[in-house]
PDB file with SEQRES, HELIX, SHEET and CRYST1 records, atoms N, CA, C and O in Angstrom:
SEQRES   1 A   81  MET SER VAL GLU PHE ASN LEU GLN THR ASP PHE LYS PRO          
SEQRES   2 A   81  ALA GLY ASP GLN PRO LEU ALA ILE SER LYS LEU LEU LYS          
SEQRES   3 A   81  GLY ILE SER GLU ARG LYS ARG PHE GLN THR LEU LEU GLY          
SEQRES   4 A   81  ALA THR GLY THR GLY LYS THR PHE THR ILE ALA ASN ILE          
SEQRES   5 A   81  ILE GLN GLU THR LYS LYS PRO THR LEU VAL MET ALA PRO          
SEQRES   6 A   81  ASN LYS THR LEU SER ALA GLN LEU TYR ASN GLU LEU LYS          
SEQRES   7 A   81  GLU LEU PHE                                                  
HELIX    1 AA1 GLN A   17  SER A   29  1                                  13    
HELIX    2 AA2 LYS A   45  THR A   56  1                                  12    
HELIX    3 AA3 LYS A   67  LEU A   80  1                                  14    
CRYST1    1.000    1.000    1.000  90.00  90.00  90.00 P 1           1          
ATOM      1  N   MET A   1     215.138  17.896 197.901  1.00  0.00           N  
ATOM      2  CA  MET A   1     214.696  18.346 199.200  1.00  0.00           C  
ATOM      3  C   MET A   1     215.087  17.308 200.244  1.00  0.00           C  
ATOM      4  O   MET A   1     214.761  16.129 200.108  1.00  0.00           O  
ATOM      5  N   SER A   2     215.774  17.740 201.265  1.00  0.00           N  
ATOM      6  CA  SER A   2     216.228  16.843 202.322  1.00  0.00           C  
ATOM      7  C   SER A   2     215.469  17.133 203.611  1.00  0.00           C  
ATOM      8  O   SER A   2     215.331  18.285 204.023  1.00  0.00           O  
ATOM      9  N   VAL A   3     214.987  16.081 204.231  1.00  0.00           N  
ATOM     10  CA  VAL A   3     214.257  16.221 205.488  1.00  0.00           C  
ATOM     11  C   VAL A   3     215.101  15.621 206.595  1.00  0.00           C  
ATOM     12  O   VAL A   3     215.629  14.518 206.453  1.00  0.00           O  
ATOM     13  N   GLU A   4     215.229  16.341 207.689  1.00  0.00           N  
ATOM     14  CA  GLU A   4     215.966  15.822 208.838  1.00  0.00           C  
ATOM     15  C   GLU A   4     215.010  15.069 209.760  1.00  0.00           C  
ATOM     16  O   GLU A   4     213.939  15.575 210.096  1.00  0.00           O  
ATOM     17  N   PHE A   5     215.386  13.895 210.156  1.00  0.00           N  
ATOM     18  CA  PHE A   5     214.608  13.104 211.104  1.00  0.00           C  
ATOM     19  C   PHE A   5     215.440  12.947 212.368  1.00  0.00           C  
ATOM     20  O   PHE A   5     216.192  11.982 212.505  1.00  0.00           O  
ATOM     21  N   ASN A   6     215.307  13.883 213.280  1.00  0.00           N  
ATOM     22  CA  ASN A   6     216.065  13.856 214.527  1.00  0.00           C  
ATOM     23  C   ASN A   6     215.110  13.784 215.704  1.00  0.00           C  
ATOM     24  O   ASN A   6     214.240  14.640 215.863  1.00  0.00           O  
ATOM     25  N   LEU A   7     215.277  12.763 216.523  1.00  0.00           N  
ATOM     26  CA  LEU A   7     214.421  12.607 217.694  1.00  0.00           C  
ATOM     27  C   LEU A   7     214.619  13.767 218.659  1.00  0.00           C  
ATOM     28  O   LEU A   7     215.744  14.198 218.911  1.00  0.00           O  
ATOM     29  N   GLN A   8     213.517  14.260 219.191  1.00  0.00           N  
ATOM     30  CA  GLN A   8     213.536  15.346 220.162  1.00  0.00           C  
ATOM     31  C   GLN A   8     213.146  14.780 221.531  1.00  0.00           C  
ATOM     32  O   GLN A   8     212.069  15.075 222.051  1.00  0.00           O  
ATOM     33  N   THR A   9     214.018  13.978 222.097  1.00  0.00           N  
ATOM     34  CA  THR A   9     213.740  13.347 223.384  1.00  0.00           C  
ATOM     35  C   THR A   9     215.040  13.048 224.103  1.00  0.00           C  
ATOM     36  O   THR A   9     216.086  12.870 223.480  1.00  0.00           O  
ATOM     37  N   ASP A  10     214.958  12.996 225.416  1.00  0.00           N  
ATOM     38  CA  ASP A  10     216.120  12.620 226.219  1.00  0.00           C  
ATOM     39  C   ASP A  10     216.169  11.113 226.458  1.00  0.00           C  
ATOM     40  O   ASP A  10     217.160  10.598 226.976  1.00  0.00           O  
ATOM     41  N   PHE A  11     215.101  10.403 226.080  1.00  0.00           N  
ATOM     42  CA  PHE A  11     215.052   8.960 226.288  1.00  0.00           C  
ATOM     43  C   PHE A  11     216.020   8.248 225.355  1.00  0.00           C  
ATOM     44  O   PHE A  11     216.260   8.697 224.234  1.00  0.00           O  
ATOM     45  N   LYS A  12     216.560   7.162 225.815  1.00  0.00           N  
ATOM     46  CA  LYS A  12     217.450   6.306 225.032  1.00  0.00           C  
ATOM     47  C   LYS A  12     216.833   4.912 224.963  1.00  0.00           C  
ATOM     48  O   LYS A  12     216.138   4.502 225.893  1.00  0.00           O  
ATOM     49  N   PRO A  13     217.075   4.180 223.880  1.00  0.00           N  
ATOM     50  CA  PRO A  13     216.564   2.813 223.805  1.00  0.00           C  
ATOM     51  C   PRO A  13     217.053   1.981 224.994  1.00  0.00           C  
ATOM     52  O   PRO A  13     218.206   2.087 225.412  1.00  0.00           O  
ATOM     53  N   ALA A  14     216.156   1.157 225.525  1.00  0.00           N  
ATOM     54  CA  ALA A  14     216.483   0.342 226.699  1.00  0.00           C  
ATOM     55  C   ALA A  14     215.854  -1.042 226.550  1.00  0.00           C  
ATOM     56  O   ALA A  14     215.032  -1.276 225.664  1.00  0.00           O  
ATOM     57  N   GLY A  15     216.254  -1.943 227.428  1.00  0.00           N  
ATOM     58  CA  GLY A  15     215.692  -3.290 227.412  1.00  0.00           C  
ATOM     59  C   GLY A  15     215.990  -4.002 226.106  1.00  0.00           C  
ATOM     60  O   GLY A  15     217.146  -4.104 225.696  1.00  0.00           O  
ATOM     61  N   ASP A  16     214.948  -4.493 225.454  1.00  0.00           N  
ATOM     62  CA  ASP A  16     215.093  -5.203 224.176  1.00  0.00           C  
ATOM     63  C   ASP A  16     215.176  -4.263 222.978  1.00  0.00           C  
ATOM     64  O   ASP A  16     215.455  -4.708 221.864  1.00  0.00           O  
ATOM     65  N   GLN A  17     214.938  -2.975 223.190  1.00  0.00           N  
ATOM     66  CA  GLN A  17     214.901  -2.030 222.073  1.00  0.00           C  
ATOM     67  C   GLN A  17     216.209  -1.951 221.282  1.00  0.00           C  
ATOM     68  O   GLN A  17     216.157  -1.990 220.052  1.00  0.00           O  
ATOM     69  N   PRO A  18     217.379  -1.842 221.920  1.00  0.00           N  
ATOM     70  CA  PRO A  18     218.611  -1.753 221.120  1.00  0.00           C  
ATOM     71  C   PRO A  18     218.804  -2.943 220.175  1.00  0.00           C  
ATOM     72  O   PRO A  18     219.219  -2.767 219.030  1.00  0.00           O  
ATOM     73  N   LEU A  19     218.507  -4.141 220.650  1.00  0.00           N  
ATOM     74  CA  LEU A  19     218.647  -5.330 219.801  1.00  0.00           C  
ATOM     75  C   LEU A  19     217.629  -5.306 218.662  1.00  0.00           C  
ATOM     76  O   LEU A  19     217.958  -5.631 217.521  1.00  0.00           O  
ATOM     77  N   ALA A  20     216.393  -4.921 218.976  1.00  0.00           N  
ATOM     78  CA  ALA A  20     215.363  -4.841 217.937  1.00  0.00           C  
ATOM     79  C   ALA A  20     215.748  -3.816 216.878  1.00  0.00           C  
ATOM     80  O   ALA A  20     215.600  -4.071 215.683  1.00  0.00           O  
ATOM     81  N   ILE A  21     216.239  -2.663 217.309  1.00  0.00           N  
ATOM     82  CA  ILE A  21     216.663  -1.616 216.371  1.00  0.00           C  
ATOM     83  C   ILE A  21     217.782  -2.145 215.482  1.00  0.00           C  
ATOM     84  O   ILE A  21     217.752  -1.971 214.264  1.00  0.00           O  
ATOM     85  N   SER A  22     218.761  -2.786 216.091  1.00  0.00           N  
ATOM     86  CA  SER A  22     219.897  -3.323 215.342  1.00  0.00           C  
ATOM     87  C   SER A  22     219.452  -4.346 214.303  1.00  0.00           C  
ATOM     88  O   SER A  22     219.890  -4.299 213.154  1.00  0.00           O  
ATOM     89  N   LYS A  23     218.584  -5.268 214.705  1.00  0.00           N  
ATOM     90  CA  LYS A  23     218.127  -6.315 213.786  1.00  0.00           C  
ATOM     91  C   LYS A  23     217.288  -5.740 212.646  1.00  0.00           C  
ATOM     92  O   LYS A  23     217.427  -6.157 211.496  1.00  0.00           O  
ATOM     93  N   LEU A  24     216.424  -4.789 212.966  1.00  0.00           N  
ATOM     94  CA  LEU A  24     215.600  -4.194 211.923  1.00  0.00           C  
ATOM     95  C   LEU A  24     216.440  -3.369 210.951  1.00  0.00           C  
ATOM     96  O   LEU A  24     216.201  -3.404 209.744  1.00  0.00           O  
ATOM     97  N   LEU A  25     217.420  -2.628 211.464  1.00  0.00           N  
ATOM     98  CA  LEU A  25     218.314  -1.868 210.587  1.00  0.00           C  
ATOM     99  C   LEU A  25     219.124  -2.800 209.690  1.00  0.00           C  
ATOM    100  O   LEU A  25     219.358  -2.498 208.520  1.00  0.00           O  
ATOM    101  N   LYS A  26     219.551  -3.933 210.246  1.00  0.00           N  
ATOM    102  CA  LYS A  26     220.287  -4.922 209.447  1.00  0.00           C  
ATOM    103  C   LYS A  26     219.400  -5.448 208.323  1.00  0.00           C  
ATOM    104  O   LYS A  26     219.846  -5.592 207.185  1.00  0.00           O  
ATOM    105  N   GLY A  27     218.153  -5.731 208.648  1.00  0.00           N  
ATOM    106  CA  GLY A  27     217.216  -6.197 207.633  1.00  0.00           C  
ATOM    107  C   GLY A  27     216.991  -5.167 206.538  1.00  0.00           C  
ATOM    108  O   GLY A  27     216.866  -5.516 205.364  1.00  0.00           O  
ATOM    109  N   ILE A  28     216.940  -3.901 206.924  1.00  0.00           N  
ATOM    110  CA  ILE A  28     216.783  -2.831 205.933  1.00  0.00           C  
ATOM    111  C   ILE A  28     218.003  -2.782 205.027  1.00  0.00           C  
ATOM    112  O   ILE A  28     217.872  -2.672 203.808  1.00  0.00           O  
ATOM    113  N   SER A  29     219.188  -2.862 205.619  1.00  0.00           N  
ATOM    114  CA  SER A  29     220.416  -2.804 204.808  1.00  0.00           C  
ATOM    115  C   SER A  29     220.542  -4.020 203.890  1.00  0.00           C  
ATOM    116  O   SER A  29     221.164  -3.944 202.830  1.00  0.00           O  
ATOM    117  N   GLU A  30     219.950  -5.140 204.304  1.00  0.00           N  
ATOM    118  CA  GLU A  30     219.953  -6.348 203.475  1.00  0.00           C  
ATOM    119  C   GLU A  30     218.781  -6.373 202.492  1.00  0.00           C  
ATOM    120  O   GLU A  30     218.574  -7.355 201.780  1.00  0.00           O  
ATOM    121  N   ARG A  31     218.031  -5.292 202.466  1.00  0.00           N  
ATOM    122  CA  ARG A  31     216.884  -5.125 201.567  1.00  0.00           C  
ATOM    123  C   ARG A  31     215.810  -6.196 201.759  1.00  0.00           C  
ATOM    124  O   ARG A  31     215.182  -6.637 200.797  1.00  0.00           O  
ATOM    125  N   LYS A  32     215.607  -6.606 203.008  1.00  0.00           N  
ATOM    126  CA  LYS A  32     214.515  -7.540 203.285  1.00  0.00           C  
ATOM    127  C   LYS A  32     213.198  -6.823 203.000  1.00  0.00           C  
ATOM    128  O   LYS A  32     213.002  -5.679 203.411  1.00  0.00           O  
ATOM    129  N   ARG A  33     212.317  -7.493 202.307  1.00  0.00           N  
ATOM    130  CA  ARG A  33     211.042  -6.873 201.927  1.00  0.00           C  
ATOM    131  C   ARG A  33     210.096  -6.742 203.099  1.00  0.00           C  
ATOM    132  O   ARG A  33     209.337  -5.775 203.174  1.00  0.00           O  
ATOM    133  N   PHE A  34     210.125  -7.690 204.013  1.00  0.00           N  
ATOM    134  CA  PHE A  34     209.183  -7.681 205.119  1.00  0.00           C  
ATOM    135  C   PHE A  34     209.905  -7.945 206.430  1.00  0.00           C  
ATOM    136  O   PHE A  34     210.768  -8.818 206.516  1.00  0.00           O  
ATOM    137  N   GLN A  35     209.538  -7.180 207.442  1.00  0.00           N  
ATOM    138  CA  GLN A  35     210.029  -7.406 208.798  1.00  0.00           C  
ATOM    139  C   GLN A  35     208.873  -7.095 209.738  1.00  0.00           C  
ATOM    140  O   GLN A  35     207.996  -6.295 209.410  1.00  0.00           O  
ATOM    141  N   THR A  36     208.872  -7.718 210.887  1.00  0.00           N  
ATOM    142  CA  THR A  36     207.804  -7.501 211.852  1.00  0.00           C  
ATOM    143  C   THR A  36     208.400  -7.183 213.212  1.00  0.00           C  
ATOM    144  O   THR A  36     209.327  -7.851 213.672  1.00  0.00           O  
ATOM    145  N   LEU A  37     207.858  -6.159 213.843  1.00  0.00           N  
ATOM    146  CA  LEU A  37     208.233  -5.806 215.210  1.00  0.00           C  
ATOM    147  C   LEU A  37     207.052  -6.160 216.097  1.00  0.00           C  
ATOM    148  O   LEU A  37     205.992  -5.541 216.010  1.00  0.00           O  
ATOM    149  N   LEU A  38     207.238  -7.153 216.944  1.00  0.00           N  
ATOM    150  CA  LEU A  38     206.173  -7.596 217.843  1.00  0.00           C  
ATOM    151  C   LEU A  38     206.477  -7.165 219.264  1.00  0.00           C  
ATOM    152  O   LEU A  38     207.629  -7.189 219.699  1.00  0.00           O  
ATOM    153  N   GLY A  39     205.436  -6.770 219.985  1.00  0.00           N  
ATOM    154  CA  GLY A  39     205.615  -6.420 221.388  1.00  0.00           C  
ATOM    155  C   GLY A  39     204.270  -6.131 222.024  1.00  0.00           C  
ATOM    156  O   GLY A  39     203.331  -5.713 221.346  1.00  0.00           O  
ATOM    157  N   ALA A  40     204.178  -6.351 223.304  1.00  0.00           N  
ATOM    158  CA  ALA A  40     202.950  -6.075 224.041  1.00  0.00           C  
ATOM    159  C   ALA A  40     202.724  -4.566 224.145  1.00  0.00           C  
ATOM    160  O   ALA A  40     203.626  -3.771 223.882  1.00  0.00           O  
ATOM    161  N   THR A  41     201.531  -4.197 224.524  1.00  0.00           N  
ATOM    162  CA  THR A  41     201.194  -2.794 224.728  1.00  0.00           C  
ATOM    163  C   THR A  41     202.153  -2.162 225.727  1.00  0.00           C  
ATOM    164  O   THR A  41     202.420  -2.726 226.788  1.00  0.00           O  
ATOM    165  N   GLY A  42     202.669  -0.983 225.378  1.00  0.00           N  
ATOM    166  CA  GLY A  42     203.525  -0.241 226.303  1.00  0.00           C  
ATOM    167  C   GLY A  42     204.978  -0.659 226.322  1.00  0.00           C  
ATOM    168  O   GLY A  42     205.717  -0.264 227.224  1.00  0.00           O  
ATOM    169  N   THR A  43     205.412  -1.452 225.348  1.00  0.00           N  
ATOM    170  CA  THR A  43     206.803  -1.925 225.354  1.00  0.00           C  
ATOM    171  C   THR A  43     207.749  -1.042 224.546  1.00  0.00           C  
ATOM    172  O   THR A  43     208.949  -1.312 224.489  1.00  0.00           O  
ATOM    173  N   GLY A  44     207.218   0.015 223.918  1.00  0.00           N  
ATOM    174  CA  GLY A  44     208.087   0.954 223.214  1.00  0.00           C  
ATOM    175  C   GLY A  44     208.267   0.687 221.734  1.00  0.00           C  
ATOM    176  O   GLY A  44     209.301   1.031 221.162  1.00  0.00           O  
ATOM    177  N   LYS A  45     207.268   0.074 221.102  1.00  0.00           N  
ATOM    178  CA  LYS A  45     207.374  -0.201 219.666  1.00  0.00           C  
ATOM    179  C   LYS A  45     207.453   1.092 218.856  1.00  0.00           C  
ATOM    180  O   LYS A  45     208.250   1.190 217.922  1.00  0.00           O  
ATOM    181  N   THR A  46     206.638   2.078 219.204  1.00  0.00           N  
ATOM    182  CA  THR A  46     206.654   3.353 218.479  1.00  0.00           C  
ATOM    183  C   THR A  46     208.009   4.028 218.628  1.00  0.00           C  
ATOM    184  O   THR A  46     208.546   4.555 217.653  1.00  0.00           O  
ATOM    185  N   PHE A  47     208.566   4.021 219.825  1.00  0.00           N  
ATOM    186  CA  PHE A  47     209.880   4.622 220.064  1.00  0.00           C  
ATOM    187  C   PHE A  47     210.961   3.863 219.288  1.00  0.00           C  
ATOM    188  O   PHE A  47     211.894   4.470 218.763  1.00  0.00           O  
ATOM    189  N   THR A  48     210.832   2.552 219.220  1.00  0.00           N  
ATOM    190  CA  THR A  48     211.778   1.736 218.456  1.00  0.00           C  
ATOM    191  C   THR A  48     211.729   2.118 216.978  1.00  0.00           C  
ATOM    192  O   THR A  48     212.768   2.315 216.349  1.00  0.00           O  
ATOM    193  N   ILE A  49     210.532   2.222 216.432  1.00  0.00           N  
ATOM    194  CA  ILE A  49     210.374   2.606 215.031  1.00  0.00           C  
ATOM    195  C   ILE A  49     210.903   4.017 214.798  1.00  0.00           C  
ATOM    196  O   ILE A  49     211.521   4.282 213.767  1.00  0.00           O  
ATOM    197  N   ALA A  50     210.669   4.922 215.739  1.00  0.00           N  
ATOM    198  CA  ALA A  50     211.178   6.293 215.608  1.00  0.00           C  
ATOM    199  C   ALA A  50     212.698   6.297 215.524  1.00  0.00           C  
ATOM    200  O   ALA A  50     213.272   7.074 214.760  1.00  0.00           O  
ATOM    201  N   ASN A  51     213.350   5.450 216.289  1.00  0.00           N  
ATOM    202  CA  ASN A  51     214.811   5.355 216.232  1.00  0.00           C  
ATOM    203  C   ASN A  51     215.274   4.832 214.876  1.00  0.00           C  
ATOM    204  O   ASN A  51     216.305   5.267 214.362  1.00  0.00           O  
ATOM    205  N   ILE A  52     214.532   3.918 214.304  1.00  0.00           N  
ATOM    206  CA  ILE A  52     214.880   3.386 212.986  1.00  0.00           C  
ATOM    207  C   ILE A  52     214.701   4.465 211.916  1.00  0.00           C  
ATOM    208  O   ILE A  52     215.532   4.593 211.017  1.00  0.00           O  
ATOM    209  N   ILE A  53     213.623   5.235 212.014  1.00  0.00           N  
ATOM    210  CA  ILE A  53     213.405   6.338 211.076  1.00  0.00           C  
ATOM    211  C   ILE A  53     214.556   7.333 211.172  1.00  0.00           C  
ATOM    212  O   ILE A  53     215.052   7.815 210.154  1.00  0.00           O  
ATOM    213  N   GLN A  54     214.976   7.638 212.391  1.00  0.00           N  
ATOM    214  CA  GLN A  54     216.088   8.572 212.579  1.00  0.00           C  
ATOM    215  C   GLN A  54     217.370   8.037 211.941  1.00  0.00           C  
ATOM    216  O   GLN A  54     218.099   8.785 211.289  1.00  0.00           O  
ATOM    217  N   GLU A  55     217.645   6.754 212.128  1.00  0.00           N  
ATOM    218  CA  GLU A  55     218.881   6.165 211.597  1.00  0.00           C  
ATOM    219  C   GLU A  55     218.882   6.063 210.073  1.00  0.00           C  
ATOM    220  O   GLU A  55     219.905   6.314 209.435  1.00  0.00           O  
ATOM    221  N   THR A  56     217.748   5.699 209.492  1.00  0.00           N  
ATOM    222  CA  THR A  56     217.702   5.530 208.038  1.00  0.00           C  
ATOM    223  C   THR A  56     217.565   6.860 207.310  1.00  0.00           C  
ATOM    224  O   THR A  56     217.918   6.969 206.136  1.00  0.00           O  
ATOM    225  N   LYS A  57     217.052   7.869 208.006  1.00  0.00           N  
ATOM    226  CA  LYS A  57     216.852   9.206 207.408  1.00  0.00           C  
ATOM    227  C   LYS A  57     215.977   9.142 206.158  1.00  0.00           C  
ATOM    228  O   LYS A  57     216.210   9.857 205.183  1.00  0.00           O  
ATOM    229  N   LYS A  58     214.958   8.266 206.206  1.00  0.00           N  
ATOM    230  CA  LYS A  58     214.068   8.116 205.057  1.00  0.00           C  
ATOM    231  C   LYS A  58     212.622   8.344 205.483  1.00  0.00           C  
ATOM    232  O   LYS A  58     212.220   7.954 206.579  1.00  0.00           O  
ATOM    233  N   PRO A  59     211.839   8.984 204.603  1.00  0.00           N  
ATOM    234  CA  PRO A  59     210.407   9.091 204.895  1.00  0.00           C  
ATOM    235  C   PRO A  59     209.831   7.688 205.065  1.00  0.00           C  
ATOM    236  O   PRO A  59     210.247   6.748 204.387  1.00  0.00           O  
ATOM    237  N   THR A  60     208.885   7.561 205.960  1.00  0.00           N  
ATOM    238  CA  THR A  60     208.370   6.242 206.310  1.00  0.00           C  
ATOM    239  C   THR A  60     206.848   6.245 206.340  1.00  0.00           C  
ATOM    240  O   THR A  60     206.232   7.150 206.902  1.00  0.00           O  
ATOM    241  N   LEU A  61     206.257   5.243 205.740  1.00  0.00           N  
ATOM    242  CA  LEU A  61     204.816   5.065 205.805  1.00  0.00           C  
ATOM    243  C   LEU A  61     204.516   4.168 207.003  1.00  0.00           C  
ATOM    244  O   LEU A  61     204.973   3.027 207.068  1.00  0.00           O  
ATOM    245  N   VAL A  62     203.742   4.699 207.947  1.00  0.00           N  
ATOM    246  CA  VAL A  62     203.351   3.930 209.130  1.00  0.00           C  
ATOM    247  C   VAL A  62     201.860   3.654 209.003  1.00  0.00           C  
ATOM    248  O   VAL A  62     201.056   4.574 208.850  1.00  0.00           O  
ATOM    249  N   MET A  63     201.503   2.382 209.067  1.00  0.00           N  
ATOM    250  CA  MET A  63     200.104   2.003 208.906  1.00  0.00           C  
ATOM    251  C   MET A  63     199.555   1.457 210.212  1.00  0.00           C  
ATOM    252  O   MET A  63     200.264   0.808 210.981  1.00  0.00           O  
ATOM    253  N   ALA A  64     198.279   1.732 210.449  1.00  0.00           N  
ATOM    254  CA  ALA A  64     197.601   1.242 211.646  1.00  0.00           C  
ATOM    255  C   ALA A  64     196.246   0.663 211.229  1.00  0.00           C  
ATOM    256  O   ALA A  64     195.690   1.059 210.204  1.00  0.00           O  
ATOM    257  N   PRO A  65     195.713  -0.275 212.023  1.00  0.00           N  
ATOM    258  CA  PRO A  65     194.490  -0.962 211.613  1.00  0.00           C  
ATOM    259  C   PRO A  65     193.196  -0.163 211.783  1.00  0.00           C  
ATOM    260  O   PRO A  65     192.153  -0.572 211.273  1.00  0.00           O  
ATOM    261  N   ASN A  66     193.245   0.968 212.491  1.00  0.00           N  
ATOM    262  CA  ASN A  66     192.017   1.749 212.664  1.00  0.00           C  
ATOM    263  C   ASN A  66     192.346   3.219 212.946  1.00  0.00           C  
ATOM    264  O   ASN A  66     193.501   3.570 213.186  1.00  0.00           O  
ATOM    265  N   LYS A  67     191.320   4.067 212.913  1.00  0.00           N  
ATOM    266  CA  LYS A  67     191.522   5.507 213.087  1.00  0.00           C  
ATOM    267  C   LYS A  67     192.049   5.857 214.473  1.00  0.00           C  
ATOM    268  O   LYS A  67     192.841   6.789 214.617  1.00  0.00           O  
ATOM    269  N   THR A  68     191.626   5.135 215.471  1.00  0.00           N  
ATOM    270  CA  THR A  68     192.067   5.432 216.833  1.00  0.00           C  
ATOM    271  C   THR A  68     193.567   5.223 216.974  1.00  0.00           C  
ATOM    272  O   THR A  68     194.271   6.093 217.487  1.00  0.00           O  
ATOM    273  N   LEU A  69     194.055   4.078 216.524  1.00  0.00           N  
ATOM    274  CA  LEU A  69     195.498   3.815 216.595  1.00  0.00           C  
ATOM    275  C   LEU A  69     196.281   4.722 215.650  1.00  0.00           C  
ATOM    276  O   LEU A  69     197.408   5.112 215.956  1.00  0.00           O  
ATOM    277  N   SER A  70     195.693   5.056 214.510  1.00  0.00           N  
ATOM    278  CA  SER A  70     196.359   5.983 213.587  1.00  0.00           C  
ATOM    279  C   SER A  70     196.584   7.330 214.256  1.00  0.00           C  
ATOM    280  O   SER A  70     197.672   7.898 214.166  1.00  0.00           O  
ATOM    281  N   ALA A  71     195.566   7.838 214.922  1.00  0.00           N  
ATOM    282  CA  ALA A  71     195.683   9.125 215.617  1.00  0.00           C  
ATOM    283  C   ALA A  71     196.714   9.049 216.735  1.00  0.00           C  
ATOM    284  O   ALA A  71     197.498   9.978 216.927  1.00  0.00           O  
ATOM    285  N   GLN A  72     196.712   7.950 217.466  1.00  0.00           N  
ATOM    286  CA  GLN A  72     197.678   7.773 218.554  1.00  0.00           C  
ATOM    287  C   GLN A  72     199.103   7.753 218.009  1.00  0.00           C  
ATOM    288  O   GLN A  72     199.981   8.427 218.548  1.00  0.00           O  
ATOM    289  N   LEU A  73     199.337   6.993 216.955  1.00  0.00           N  
ATOM    290  CA  LEU A  73     200.670   6.934 216.343  1.00  0.00           C  
ATOM    291  C   LEU A  73     201.098   8.299 215.817  1.00  0.00           C  
ATOM    292  O   LEU A  73     202.240   8.716 216.010  1.00  0.00           O  
ATOM    293  N   TYR A  74     200.179   8.988 215.155  1.00  0.00           N  
ATOM    294  CA  TYR A  74     200.486  10.320 214.627  1.00  0.00           C  
ATOM    295  C   TYR A  74     200.952  11.246 215.749  1.00  0.00           C  
ATOM    296  O   TYR A  74     201.982  11.910 215.630  1.00  0.00           O  
ATOM    297  N   ASN A  75     200.188  11.282 216.832  1.00  0.00           N  
ATOM    298  CA  ASN A  75     200.528  12.174 217.947  1.00  0.00           C  
ATOM    299  C   ASN A  75     201.848  11.797 218.606  1.00  0.00           C  
ATOM    300  O   ASN A  75     202.645  12.673 218.942  1.00  0.00           O  
ATOM    301  N   GLU A  76     202.085  10.511 218.792  1.00  0.00           N  
ATOM    302  CA  GLU A  76     203.336  10.078 219.425  1.00  0.00           C  
ATOM    303  C   GLU A  76     204.540  10.396 218.542  1.00  0.00           C  
ATOM    304  O   GLU A  76     205.555  10.886 219.037  1.00  0.00           O  
ATOM    305  N   LEU A  77     204.439  10.124 217.252  1.00  0.00           N  
ATOM    306  CA  LEU A  77     205.561  10.405 216.354  1.00  0.00           C  
ATOM    307  C   LEU A  77     205.776  11.908 216.187  1.00  0.00           C  
ATOM    308  O   LEU A  77     206.911  12.369 216.075  1.00  0.00           O  
ATOM    309  N   LYS A  78     204.684  12.664 216.173  1.00  0.00           N  
ATOM    310  CA  LYS A  78     204.795  14.128 216.079  1.00  0.00           C  
ATOM    311  C   LYS A  78     205.563  14.681 217.279  1.00  0.00           C  
ATOM    312  O   LYS A  78     206.388  15.583 217.132  1.00  0.00           O  
ATOM    313  N   GLU A  79     205.290  14.136 218.466  1.00  0.00           N  
ATOM    314  CA  GLU A  79     206.005  14.573 219.676  1.00  0.00           C  
ATOM    315  C   GLU A  79     207.478  14.177 219.634  1.00  0.00           C  
ATOM    316  O   GLU A  79     208.332  14.922 220.116  1.00  0.00           O  
ATOM    317  N   LEU A  80     207.780  13.023 219.069  1.00  0.00           N  
ATOM    318  CA  LEU A  80     209.164  12.539 219.038  1.00  0.00           C  
ATOM    319  C   LEU A  80     210.023  13.290 218.029  1.00  0.00           C  
ATOM    320  O   LEU A  80     211.231  13.430 218.224  1.00  0.00           O  
ATOM    321  N   PHE A  81     209.407  13.775 216.951  1.00  0.00           N  
ATOM    322  CA  PHE A  81     210.177  14.484 215.935  1.00  0.00           C  
ATOM    323  C   PHE A  81     209.840  15.956 215.957  1.00  0.00           C  
ATOM    324  O   PHE A  81     210.389  16.727 215.169  1.00  0.00           O  
TER     325      PHE A  81                                                      
END                                                                             
């Protein structure tokens, strides 16, 4: 079973996002076990991760520290895909 992960948005990565996406994808291709994406509130971390999911075409487990952030992430990713 193949799942398509295609972003449904007109937005394009901007600012630091293209570099972050590139570095994280490189780490994935190098099979790094752990990577961290740091950024202040509203800097586009969810959008950055969505772009990585689209590029890798792999199901992804996204974890959040509480129910409120989990719901927010779910809704944002649902809108993007």
